[in-house]
C-alpha positions in Angstrom: 37.2 -45.1 -60.9 37.4 -47.4 -57.8 40.8 -47.6 -56.1 42.3 -51.0 -56.6 43.6 -52.8 -53.5 46.9 -54.2 -54.7 47.9 -55.8 -51.4 45.0 -58.2 -50.9 47.1 -61.0 -49.4 46.5 -64.6 -50.3 46.1 -65.6 -46.6 43.3 -63.0 -46.2 41.5 -64.4 -49.2 41.8 -67.9 -47.7 40.4 -66.6 -44.3 37.5 -65.0 -46.3 36.9 -68.3 -48.0 36.7 -70.0 -44.6 34.2 -67.4 -43.3 32.0 -67.8 -46.4 32.1 -71.6 -46.0 31.0 -71.2 -42.3 28.1 -69.0 -43.5 26.9 -70.8 -46.6 28.4 -74.2 -46.3 30.8 -74.6 -49.2 34.1 -73.3 -50.6 33.9 -71.1 -53.7 35.8 -73.2 -56.3 34.0 -73.0 -59.6 32.3 -70.6 -62.0 28.8 -71.8 -60.9 29.8 -71.3 -57.3 30.8 -67.7 -58.2 27.5 -67.1 -60.0 25.5 -68.3 -57.0 27.6 -66.2 -54.6 26.9 -63.1 -56.8 23.2 -63.9 -56.6 23.4 -64.3 -52.8 25.2 -60.9 -52.4 22.5 -59.2 -54.5 19.7 -60.9 -52.4 21.2 -60.2 -49.0 22.9 -56.8 -49.5 21.3 -55.3 -52.6 24.8 -54.9 -54.0 26.2 -56.3 -57.3 29.5 -58.2 -57.5 30.1 -59.9 -60.8 30.7 -63.6 -61.3 34.0 -62.7 -63.1 35.3 -60.6 -60.2 34.5 -63.4 -57.7 36.1 -65.9 -60.0 39.3 -63.8 -60.1 39.4 -63.5 -56.4 38.6 -67.1 -55.3 39.5 -69.4 -58.2 42.4 -67.9 -60.2 45.8 -68.3 -58.7 47.3 -64.9 -59.5 47.4 -62.3 -56.8 44.0 -60.6 -56.9 43.6 -56.9 -57.4 40.1 -56.1 -56.2 38.6 -52.7 -55.4 38.1 -51.7 -51.8 34.4 -51.3 -52.6 34.1 -55.0 -53.5 36.2 -56.1 -50.5 33.9 -54.0 -48.2 30.8 -55.7 -49.6 32.3 -59.2 -49.0 33.3 -58.2 -45.5 29.7 -57.1 -44.8 28.4 -60.3 -46.2 30.3 -62.3 -43.4 29.3 -59.8 -40.7 32.0 -57.2 -40.5 31.6 -53.4 -40.9 34.2 -53.2 -43.7 37.3 -54.9 -45.0 39.6 -53.0 -42.6 37.6 -54.5 -39.7 38.0 -58.0 -41.1 41.7 -57.5 -41.7 42.1 -56.2 -38.2 40.4 -59.3 -36.8 42.7 -61.6 -38.8 45.8 -59.7 -37.8 44.9 -59.9 -34.1 44.2 -63.6 -34.4 47.5 -64.3 -36.0 49.3 -62.1 -33.4 47.8 -64.2 -30.7 48.8 -67.4 -32.4 52.4 -66.2 -32.5 52.3 -65.5 -28.8 51.0 -69.0 -28.2 53.9 -70.5 -30.2 51.8 -71.5 -33.2 52.6 -70.7 -36.8 50.7 -67.7 -38.1 51.8 -68.1 -41.7 49.6 -70.8 -43.3 51.4 -70.6 -46.6 55.1 -71.1 -45.6 54.2 -73.2 -42.5 57.5 -72.9 -40.6 57.9 -75.4 -37.8 56.4 -74.0 -34.7 57.2 -74.2 -31.0 54.4 -76.7 -30.7 56.0 -78.9 -33.3 59.4 -78.8 -31.6 57.9 -79.6 -28.2 56.1 -82.6 -29.7 59.1 -83.8 -31.7 61.4 -83.6 -28.7 58.9 -85.1 -26.3 58.8 -81.9 -24.1 55.3 -82.2 -22.8 55.3 -79.9 -19.8 55.1 -76.7 -21.9 52.3 -78.2 -23.9 50.4 -79.3 -20.7 50.5 -75.6 -19.6 49.5 -74.3 -23.0 46.6 -76.8 -23.4 45.4 -76.0 -19.8 45.5 -72.2 -20.4 43.7 -72.6 -23.7 40.4 -73.2 -22.0 40.3 -69.4 -21.4 40.7 -68.6 -25.1 38.0 -68.0 -27.6 36.9 -71.0 -29.7 38.7 -69.8 -32.8 42.0 -69.6 -31.0 41.6 -73.0 -29.4 41.0 -74.4 -32.8 44.1 -72.6 -34.1 46.2 -74.4 -31.5 44.6 -77.7 -32.6 45.4 -77.0 -36.3 49.0 -76.4 -35.3 49.0 -79.7 -33.4 47.6 -81.4 -36.5 50.2 -79.9 -38.8 52.9 -80.9 -36.3 51.7 -84.5 -35.9 51.5 -84.8 -39.7 55.3 -84.4 -39.7 56.1 -86.7 -36.8 57.2 -90.3 -37.5 55.7 -91.7 -34.4 52.9 -89.6 -32.8 51.8 -92.4 -30.4 53.7 -91.0 -27.4 51.8 -87.7 -27.9 48.5 -89.6 -28.1 49.2 -91.7 -25.0 50.2 -88.6 -23.0 47.4 -86.2 -24.0 44.4 -88.5 -25.0 42.6 -87.6 -21.7 43.5 -83.8 -21.9 40.2 -81.8 -22.4 41.6 -79.6 -25.2 42.9 -82.6 -27.2 39.8 -84.7 -26.6 37.2 -82.0 -27.3 39.0 -80.0 -30.1 41.6 -82.3 -31.6 39.8 -85.6 -31.7 36.2 -84.4 -31.8 35.7 -81.0 -33.4 39.0 -81.4 -35.3 38.4 -85.0 -36.4 40.1 -85.9 -39.6 38.0 -88.3 -41.7 41.0 -89.0 -43.9 43.1 -90.4 -41.1 46.2 -88.6 -42.5 48.3 -88.7 -39.3 50.2 -91.9 -38.8 48.6 -94.3 -36.2 45.6 -92.0 -36.0 43.3 -94.9 -35.3 45.5 -95.8 -32.3 45.1 -92.3 -31.0 41.3 -92.6 -31.2 41.5 -95.9 -29.3 43.4 -94.1 -26.6 40.7 -91.4 -26.6 38.1 -94.1 -26.0 40.2 -96.2 -23.5 38.4 -95.0 -20.4 35.0 -94.5 -21.9 32.1 -96.6 -20.4 28.9 -96.1 -22.4 26.8 -97.5 -19.6 28.0 -94.6 -17.3 25.8 -91.9 -18.9 25.1 -89.8 -22.0 28.6 -88.1 -22.1 30.4 -91.5 -22.2 27.8 -92.9 -24.6 28.4 -90.0 -27.0 32.2 -90.5 -26.8 31.8 -94.2 -27.4 29.5 -93.8 -30.4 31.8 -91.2 -31.9 35.0 -93.2 -31.5 33.5 -96.6 -32.5 31.7 -95.3 -35.6 34.7 -93.4 -37.0 36.9 -96.5 -36.4 34.3 -98.7 -38.0 34.1 -96.3 -41.0 37.9 -96.2 -41.3 38.4 -99.9 -41.3 35.4 -100.4 -43.7 36.7 -97.9 -46.2 40.3 -99.3 -46.0 38.9 -102.8 -46.5 40.1 -104.1 -43.2 36.8 -106.0 -42.9 37.7 -108.2 -39.8 38.3 -105.0 -37.8 35.2 -103.4 -39.3 33.0 -106.4 -38.3 34.5 -106.3 -34.8 33.4 -102.7 -34.3 30.1 -103.3 -36.2 29.2 -106.1 -33.8 29.9 -103.9 -30.8 27.8 -101.0 -32.3 24.8 -102.9 -33.7 24.6 -106.1 -31.7 26.2 -105.5 -28.3 24.6 -102.1 -27.8 22.0 -101.7 -30.6 20.8 -98.3 -29.5 17.3 -97.1 -30.0 16.7 -93.8 -31.8 15.4 -92.3 -28.6 18.8 -93.0 -27.0 20.6 -91.6 -30.0 18.7 -88.4 -30.1 20.3 -87.3 -26.9 23.6 -87.2 -28.8 25.1 -84.6 -31.1 24.1 -85.0 -34.7 27.4 -86.4 -36.0 27.7 -89.5 -33.8 23.9 -90.0 -34.0 23.7 -89.9 -37.8 27.0 -91.8 -38.3 25.6 -94.6 -36.2 22.4 -94.9 -38.1 23.9 -94.4 -41.6 26.8 -96.8 -41.3 24.4 -99.6 -40.3 23.8 -99.9 -44.1 27.5 -101.0 -44.5 27.3 -103.4 -41.5 24.2 -105.1 -43.0 26.0 -105.5 -46.3 29.2 -106.8 -44.5 27.3 -109.6 -42.7 25.5 -110.6 -45.9 22.0 -109.4 -45.1 19.3 -110.0 -47.6 18.8 -107.2 -50.2 15.3 -106.6 -49.0 16.5 -106.2 -45.4 19.0 -103.5 -46.6 16.3 -101.8 -48.7 13.9 -101.8 -45.8 16.5 -100.2 -43.6 17.4 -97.5 -46.1 13.7 -96.6 -46.5 13.3 -96.4 -42.7 16.4 -94.2 -42.5 15.1 -91.8 -45.2 11.8 -91.5 -43.3 13.8 -90.8 -40.2 15.7 -88.1 -42.0 12.4 -86.3 -42.8 11.6 -86.3 -39.0 15.0 -85.2 -37.9 15.2 -82.5 -40.7 12.2 -80.8 -39.1 13.9 -80.5 -35.7 17.6 -80.0 -36.8 19.2 -76.6 -37.2 21.3 -75.5 -40.2 24.5 -77.3 -39.4 22.8 -80.4 -38.1 20.8 -80.7 -41.3 24.0 -80.7 -43.3 25.5 -83.4 -41.1 22.4 -85.4 -41.6 22.8 -85.2 -45.4 26.5 -86.0 -45.4 26.3 -89.1 -43.3 23.4 -90.6 -45.2 24.6 -89.6 -48.6 28.1 -91.0 -48.0 26.6 -94.2 -46.7 24.5 -94.6 -49.8 27.4 -93.8 -52.2 29.8 -96.3 -50.6 27.0 -98.9 -50.4 26.3 -98.4 -54.2 22.8 -97.4 -53.4 23.0 -93.7 -54.4 21.5 -94.1 -57.9 18.4 -95.8 -56.4 17.7 -93.4 -53.5 19.4 -90.1 -54.4 16.1 -88.3 -55.3 14.4 -89.5 -52.1 17.3 -87.9 -50.1 17.5 -84.7 -52.2 13.8 -84.0 -51.9 14.2 -83.7 -48.1 16.9 -81.0 -48.6 15.3 -78.7 -51.3 15.9 -75.6 -49.2 19.6 -76.3 -48.9 19.9 -76.9 -52.6 18.6 -73.4 -53.2 21.8 -72.0 -51.7 24.0 -74.0 -54.1 24.8 -73.7 -57.9 21.6 -74.4 -59.8 22.8 -77.6 -61.6 23.9 -79.4 -58.5 20.5 -80.9 -57.8 20.6 -82.8 -61.0 24.1 -84.2 -60.5 25.1 -87.3 -58.5 25.2 -87.3 -54.7 29.0 -87.4 -54.8 28.9 -83.9 -56.3 26.8 -82.6 -53.4 28.9 -83.9 -50.6 31.5 -81.0 -50.6 28.6 -78.4 -50.5 27.1 -80.0 -47.4 30.2 -81.1 -45.5 30.5 -79.6 -42.0 33.8 -81.2 -41.0 35.7 -78.6 -39.0 39.2 -79.8 -39.9 38.6 -80.1 -43.6 37.4 -76.5 -43.7 41.0 -75.5 -42.8 43.0 -78.5 -44.0 41.3 -79.8 -47.1 42.4 -82.9 -48.8 
């Protein structure tokens, strides 16, 4: 009889979930998810882990008691020799986080040294930490950013922090860009993004153009979704009238700003009262463009492509009309998901495609 591991800690299961999402693109949250994961394990490792076992581990809230054999299989699935190797990696990561002054306990979330420095306005230690972070591995840089996010969520007025650090490379590249929060949960988050973009000159070159498109599209999206239409139109005019980038220009950018720019134009056309046929013609053009980009995009970029276009169609009330056109482009991706997902609405598909870095660790 396999020996049960009675000390499988919740935080380790959470870290395992994150690694699985990185590899397959979605959190394991439902019975169909567990059934698909069981099938993936059998296909990739020729090992059998039952749907019910995976359901107990990932969905039920009670502390899981899973055999070491099963844990070893799951560790191998995400690239580790065995469960002990995975546990060692997580323990080393958390130890480093503690040395850096971040909170290693993601369940209790005690206030960290980073929080106290932000709350008290003691920025010199943070300057040194953020500068030294360039020598750390990407995972650890992002852990610092997560702690900054958690801290700013508790701060009444984060604007002094934004003003002080908006030009700092770690905060720009990891907090605002990779760690972008599409839910704008931090107070005055939009003002922080404006400070991020304050010195950006899109005419200066590709790097500035990318920063401009990123910041302006996410602000346009935020104001549009919160029904602040005057602000949305202001940013929309800048994006689609003042600059009106050609696809050749956009293809030099990373997939997120590129596809946000092209997808959100649907909303802008509706905002300015464009004729229905104009909107339809643009959507058909965008779907054809998706086919072209799908062929040249890699795994993560393809999912970004889907999320941007699908969200734009959903919010614009165009999803029912065009969902099959979009899904047909992504047939290979749908094979990795629960079998019934293809026949559900686009809204059901979004969590399976979403590549947002922050939401992977801090879901809504």
